[in-house]
N, C-alpha and C positions, 0 to 999 in steps of 0.2 A: 248785345245791341248790334244791329246790322251796319255794315260798312256804308258810308254815304255814297251815293251814286257818283261815279266818275266818268269822264270821257274815256271811251275805250280806245286802246291803241289800234292802229290799222292792222287788220288780220290779213293773212296771205291772200293773194289775188284770187286764187281759185275759190276760196270761201266767200270772198266779197262778191264774186260773180254769181255764186249760188244764191246769195241773199237777194241779189237783183232779180234772178230768175223766179224766186218764190213770190216776189212782189209783183213782177210783170205778168206772171202766169195767169193772174186773175183777170187780165185784160185780153187774153188771146182766145178765150172760149166764147164764141158768139152767143151761146145760150144764156150767158150770165146777165147781159145788159137788160133784157126784158123779162128775166125770171122773177117769179113770185118769191118773196122772202120766205125762208124756211128756218126751222130751229137750228141753232148753231151746233156744230159737232161737240161731243163731250170727251174731254181728255182727262185721264185720272192718274195722279201720282199716288202710289200706295202709301198708306200711313204705316210706319214701322217703329220699332223700338230697338235700342242698341245699348250695350254697356260701354261706358267710357273706356277708350283704348282699343275697342273692337270695331269691326266693319259690318255693314248691313247693305243689302241690295234693295233698291227702290225701283220696282218695275213701273214703266210709263206706258199706259195703254190707251188706245183709241177705243173708248167704250161704245160710242154711238155716233154715226154719221149718216146723213140722209143721202149722200152720194160719196163715191170713193175719193180718197185724198191723193192728189198727184204731187204735192210738195208741202213742206212745212219748214219753219225755222223757229227757234226759241232760244232765249237766254234765261238761264236759271240762276238766281242769286241765293246766297246762303251766308250764314254767320261764320266768319273765319276764326272767331275766338273759340268756337266749339266744334266746327266741322271742316273736313277737307274731302274733296272728291278724289277717289282713287283711280277709277277708270269708267269709261262709257262703252257699253257693249251693244251694238245694234242687234235687234231681234227680228226685224221684218224679213220677209222671204226674199231671197235672191238679191240682197244688197251687196254693194262693193264699198268698203269703208277705207278711209284714210284719216290719219291724224296729221298734225302740222309737221311731225318729224319724218313723214313718209312721202316719197316722191310720187307723182301721178295724181290724178283726180278721180275720186270715187263719187258715187251718188249719195253717200252718207259721209259727212265730215263733222269734226268736233274740235273744240279748243277748251282746255281746262286752265283756269287761272286761280290757283289757290292763294295767291298773295292778295288779290282784290276780292275774291269770293264770288266768282261767276264761272259758268260753263256755257258755251254756245254750241248748239246742235243744229245741223241743217241737212235736209234730205230733199232730193228732187228726182222724179222718175225720168230717166234719160232714155227710156225704152218704148216710146210711143204707146204708152198706156198698158204695157204688159206687166208692170210691177206696182199697180195701184194698191193702196192700202184700204182695207175694209173694216167694218165693225169688229169689235172684240179681238183686235190684233195688237199684240205688244209691239210698241215702236222701238224701245231700247231699254236698257237697264243702267241705272246709275249705282255704282258702288261707292258708298260714303263711309268715311271713318269718323267716329267720335273721338276727339283728341283725348289724350290721357288726363289732361287737367280740366276737361269739360265739366261744367257745373250741371248736376242733374236737373232736368226740366224739359220743356218742349221747345223745339226749334222748327222753323218753317222754311221749306224750299219755296221761293217766291218768283213770280214772273210779272213784269210790267205789261199787262195784257192790252193796254191802250196804245202801246208803241209797236208799230208794225215791224220794226227791226228786232224787237225782242219777242214778238209773239205773232205768228201768221200761219194760217192753214189755207191751202188752196184746194177746193173741191172741183171735180170734173164738171158737174152740172150747175152747181150753185155755189157762189162765193159766200158761204153762210157764216164764216168765221168759226171760232172755237172757244169753248169755255173750259176752264181748268178747275179741278177739285183735288183735295188731298194734299199730300206732301208734308204732313206733320211727322217729325222725328222726335220720339221721346227718348231722352238720354237717362240712363239709370247708373247707379254706382257701379264701379268696376267689379265689385265682389257680389253683386246681386244676381238674381236669376235672369234678369234681362227683359223678360216679357216676350211678346209675340212678334217675331220677325216675319210678319205676314208677307208672303209672296217672295221671300228672299231665296236665292240660290247661292250659297257660299262657295267660294273658290277653294282650290286645293292648297294644302301646305306641302310644297315641294320637299322640304327637309324632313318630313315625318314619314318614315316607313311604317307600313302596317305590321311589320315585324313578323313573328312566327318562326318558321323553320322547323316546326313540329310536323305531326301527321296531318292527314286530311280529315275527312269525315263530314264535309258538307255543312259546316256550321258557320254562323255569322256572329260577330262580336256584339256585346251590348251597345246600346246607343251611348254616344258621348258628345259634348258640345263641339261645334266646329270652331277652329281657330283660324282666322283668315289673315295672313301677313299682308302688310301694305307694300305694294311695289315701290321701288325707288326710282323708276323711270315711267313715263307715260305709256299707256297701253297702245299698241298698234294693231288694228284689226283689218283683215282683208278676206275676201272670198277665196275658198279653196275647193278643189274638186275631190270627190270621193268616188268609190267604185262599189257598185251593187252587182253581185254575181259576175264580176269581171268587166262590167260595162261602166264607162265613165259617166258620172252624174255631175254635170257642171253646176257650180254655184249652189250646191246642196249643203254647204257647211261654211262656217267662217272660222278663222284662226286668229286668236288674240295673243299677242306676245308682249310680255313685260318682264322686268327684272325684280326679283324679290331676294333679299339677303345675298346679293351677288350671284344669284342663280337665275339664268334666263329660262322662263317658262312659257311654252306655247300651249294654249288651250283651244282645242277644236270643238266648236259647238255644232252638232249635227242638226239640220233642219228635220226634226223627227217626223212630223206629219207628212212632209214632202217625200221622205224616204218610204214611209209606210204606204202612201198612195201610189208610189211608183212600183213597188214590188208586190203589193197585195200579200198573199200567203205563200209566195214562192221564193222568199229570201233564203239564201244559203250562206252567203258571205258578204259582210259589210267591211270594206277595206278603207282605212283612213291613212293614206301615205303622206307623212309630213317630213320633208327633207329640208336641208339647209339650216337645221337647228344646231348642228355640231354636238357639243356635249350638254346642250340644254335639256331641260325636262319637257316632256310632252304629255298632255292629258287629253284623252278623248272623252267627250261629254255627250251622253245620250239620256233620254228620259225613260221612266219605267214602262211607258206605253210601248215604245219601240222595242225595248228589251223583251217585253212579254210577247210581242208579235214574233220576234226572232226565236224566242224559246219554243213557241208552238211550231216553228218550221225547222227545229233542230239546227238553227243557223249559228254562225260564229262571227264575232267582231275581231278584226285584226288591226292593231296599231303598229304602223311601220315607220321607224325613225332612223336617223343616222347611227344611233348607238345600239339599236336592237329592235326586235319585233315581239309583240305579245299577241298570241292567238287564243282567244277565250270563247269557248262555247257559251251561248247565252244561258243555257240551262244550268251552268255552273254558278251563275250569279245568285240563283235561288231567290227569286223575287218574292215568292210567297213567305219565306222566312223573314225577309226584310219587312214586308207588310205587317207581319206579326209584331215585329219590334216597334215599328212606328205607329201602328194602329190600323186595323183593317178598313176603316172608313175613309181613308184618304184616297185621292185620285192617283192613278199610276203616273199620269203626266206631270204630277207635282213632285215626283221623286227624281232626283238627278243621280245618274250613275256615272262615276268618274273612273276611267281606266288609265293608269299612269305608268310611264317608264321614266324613272328619275335617277340621275347619277347620285350615288350614295353620298351622304354628308361626310365631311372631313373626319368627324369623330368615328364614324363607322369604318372609313378607309384606314384610319390609324389602328383600330381594333383588329381589322383583318390582317394588316401587316404584322402586328404584334403576335397574332396567333400563328401566322406563317413562319415567323422567326423561331417559334418554339418547336416547329417541325423541322427535322433535318432535311437539307437539300430541297428546299421549297421556295419557289418564286411566284409572286402574284403577277398575273398577266392581265393588262387592261384595267380600266377603272371599274370598280364594283358598281352594281346597278340594283336599285330597288324596283320591284314590280308591285303595284298597288291597285286595289279595287275598293271603291268607297261608294256607299249610297248616302245621299244627303237629302234631308227634308226639314224645313222650318228650323234651321239652325242646329240640327242634330245630325250626327253621322253614324253609320254602321260600317265597320271594316269587314269586307268579305275576304278572308285570308285562308280559308280551308275549302278544299274541293272534294267531290265524290270520285273523280277520276283525274288522271294525269293531265295537266294543262301545260302546253308548250310555250316557251319563250326563248328568245335567242339574244345573244350578246355579240355585236359585231366587233371584230378585232381591228385595232388600228392598222393602217397601211404599213406593210413591211414586217408585221408580226406573223410568224409562221405558225399555222394551226397545229402542226405536229409538235410544237413546244407547249401544248396544253395536255395535261393528263386527265383533268376533270374539272367540273364546276363544284363549288362548295357553297354551303349556306352558313351564315354567321349565326351562332347560337347565343342565347341570352347570357351564357356564362363566358362568352368570348372565344369559344372553341370553333373550329371549322369542321364540318361534316360533309360527306359526299352527297351529291344529288346526281341522278342519272344524266349523263352528258355525252353528246357526240359532236365531233367537229366536221363541218362541211366546208370543202374547199370552194373558194370563189374566184372569179376572174381577176379581181383586184384585191378584195379583202375576204379573208376567211371568217367564219362565224361559228359560235358554239351554241348548239341547241340543248336547252335544259328542260327536262320534264319533271314536274313536281306536283305534289298534292297541296302545296301551300303557296302563299305569297310571302316574300321575305327579301333579305339582302343577299345577293348572289355575287360571287367572285369566281374567277378562273385562275387555276394554279398549275404550275409545272412541278411535279413531284416524282421524278423517276425513281424506281425502286428495284433492287436486285437482291437475290439471296444465293449464297454460295452453294447451298445443297439442292438447288433446283436447276443448276446450269445444264445438266444432262438429263433432267427428269422430263417425262412426257408432259407434265403440267406447267412447264416453265413459263410459257407465254400467258396462260390464264392466271397463274399466281402473280406474276410480276405486273400484269395489267391491273388486276384488282388491288394489289398493294399500292400501285401508283395512284389509284382512285381513293385510297384511304378506307377500303372495304375490308381487306384482310391485313393482319399484322404478323410479324415474325415471332418466334418463341425465344429468341435470344439475339445476340450480336450477329447480324447478317445470316441468320438461320431461320428457316421456315418449318422444317419437320413435315414434309409433304405427306409421308405415309403414316403419320400418327393418326389415331382415331380422334374424333371430335365429339364433344359432349353436346347434349341437347341445348343447353344454354348458349354454348359457343356457336352452334349452327344457327340458332335463332338470331343471334346478334349479327352474324355475317349476312344473313338474308335481309334483315332489316336495313343494315347499312347499304347494301346493294340497291334496295328499293327506295332509299332515301327517306325512310320512315324513322323519325327521331323523337317522336312524342306520341302519346295515346290520342286517338281520335275522339275519345269521350272520357268522362270523369268516372265511369264505372270501374271499380277496382277488381282485380283478379283475387281469388281467395284460395290459392294453393297453400297447402299446409307446410310445404317444404321450401317456399321461396321467402328467404329471410329479409326482413327490413334492413336496408343498408347494404345488401349484397350488391356486387358489381352488376349483376344481371337483373336486379329487381325492375328497373325501368324498361329494359328490353322485353321482359316477360309481360309486363303490363301493356306495353305497346302492341305486342304480337296478339295478345288476347283481344284487345280493342278492335283489331282489324280481322278477327276471326281466323287467324293463322294457326293458333294452337288451342288445344282444349284440355290437355292433361289426361290423367287416368281416372278410373272409376272411384278410386279412394281419395280423390281430391288432391292428389300429388302431381307435381310436374317432373320431378326427378331431374333437376337441372344438371347435376354432375355425372349422370349416367351417359355412357356412350350411346349415340343415336344410330339406329339401323338405317339401311338404305330405304326400306319401306316407309319408316317413320319420316325420314327426311323428304321423300318424294310426296308424302301426304301433305306436309306443310307447303311444299313447293306448288302442289296442285291447287291449293287454296290461294296462293299468291298469283297463280295464272289467271284467276278470275279478276283480280285487282288490276292486272296489266292488260286485260282484254284478250288473252289467248284462249282459243277453243279447247275444251276438254273432250275426252273420249266418251261416247255414249255406250250403252250396254252392248250393242252388237259389235262396235269397234273394239271394245275391251277384250272380248273373247278372241277376236281375230289377231289383235296386236300381241297378246300374251302367248298365243299358241306357237309363235315362231321361236320361243325359247324353251329349252329342254327342261328347265326347272320351274316352269310356270305353275305347276300344281302346288308348289310350295308357297306361292303368293297367297296370303290370307285374304279372306273375302273383303275385309275392311280396307285393304290396300290395293285391291285389284284395279279399281277405276283410277285412283291417283297414279299408280305405276303405269297403266296403259296411257294415261294422258301425257305423262312425261315421255313415253316412247313416241307417241303421236307427234309431239312438238320437237322431237330429236334432242331432248335434254339428256337422255341416257342411251347407251348403246349395248350395255352388258359386256361380258368378256367370255370368250370361248363358247358362245351360244347360251350363256347362262345369265340370269338376272341377279342371283345371289341376294335376294330381297331381305333376308334375315341377317346378312353380314353387316358389321359396323362400317360406316362410311368414313373415308379418310379426309384429312384436311385438303388434300389436293383435289379429290373428287368433289368435295363441297364447293371449292372455288370454281371448278369447271362447270358444275351445274348452275350455279348462280350466274356466271358470266353468260352461259348459253340462254338462260331465262331472259336476262336483260337484253341480249342481242336479238333474240327471237321476237321480243316485244317492241323492238325498234327504239329502245331507250338508250342504248350505247352503240 
């Protein structure tokens, strides 16, 4: 049963002034007095369904108007026994929004009263007709929650259309009024499938990381229902500037800030069509710089149409916040795969792509600290961060958590934290362990930052883990070995001992290379079928991962020979395959002959190894000794560490 109509309390002066403007504006257009009557404008509230305890979005759209709208106000009533309004998000082009909690006056204002069951929305064009609203334009979005104890059935969003303080539209040429349709909300049981959330665009769950930490491979997760938490504070929306190809685009996005589960979240809604129209096919970089959020979560929101346009231009989107930066090439979102998940018949503009930088949940921070405590001499530096990409359509979401190439993100260090006190970034694994991801530290004027390159989205942390070995103090490999040990890439053979000159097995070399590249899980479910890789062996997962990335292939007899020493030629063949993954150019046929000819034993390099060895020479990963390559000799642990470090450095990953 609806709440009885009550006398509304006096609303802030600026909103009262806007109401007066909407009512008076119908008197200031000379053409109105003698105009012929025309059909009223048509405004539509979407009809939606929602499970008890969940939220749903109700788009409000101007479906038809015989002249452009210059102002409107409305008061929407709802049943407080079943519904509450979570937030109002303006959708019209180039609006400036304020809520009662925000200082200043915008051209879009709203007040939510969940005690009495009403929300009031007002918009006035303050820009001399430059921001008029036309047909088929969404005015705003209402996010509504069905209460946990709501009885299944139909509820209606209502407006007293005969009261000009509750419902008034001003048209430029004709004061034709407006008619409303829709607004039916069907509530289903909390454990039911829910029905069709038509037109809804669910908001992100800041506490839910997309997880991962495994390999890449360019796959997207299966679809899953979206869970939208309810903010504990009213949303505050304002216009923000973004940058296209380095050029400022004023009022091409809005930022909405609210608090969910004690986590402040700012969501940036890009004006997709405006950006597409501005840049045509020449888009290279779309920068969303959101500062002043402190440790809050930041979500950049684009639609599939804009992402597809960027994909065709090989463009990237950059989310820049106080806590870090996320640089994501549009082609790594793999919109075609997402369409396959949702259904190829849907419109690209109906898919919402959310790119998020979120401080890790307390449970994850605790798990990271526990894992660091198990490692000797390890300190966690700065707050761990989740990087997430989600595609959302019609109440379903797909997590984009694996990529075809390395994707860069950075974590900004707190002021006063010295970047030299970071040895690497790590990823939190499902089993609670910490593993290396390629990381380099950049010095800043005020704050240093750590740049992490990874083939996945996950939870990332920064650690300080200095490592030394007594038997490399005077060894030529000391710096390489201790650097990789501090990154959790190589390990000692005993108490403070590395054994640098000892040969390394094929399984051990494969494991070191994978750790260096930050590859910790297979990119596909296809299993390797080596006859001598035993189930449950320590190297089983490493071999599977290396095969999935095309790094190893084994021998003609279907063996891998994991415990055999690996030769320099074999090691460089694996490394040359990794060069493709990190984007390093390999030697072509003419270069191969020239590069090998400078070594006195080049004739001993077998044909299958010639190009890989030449590629390693080209990228200065190997130098030889005394003018010889010694391709058939076993490679040592120290040499392995040096080659892996050079590979990562040459690729710009460390």
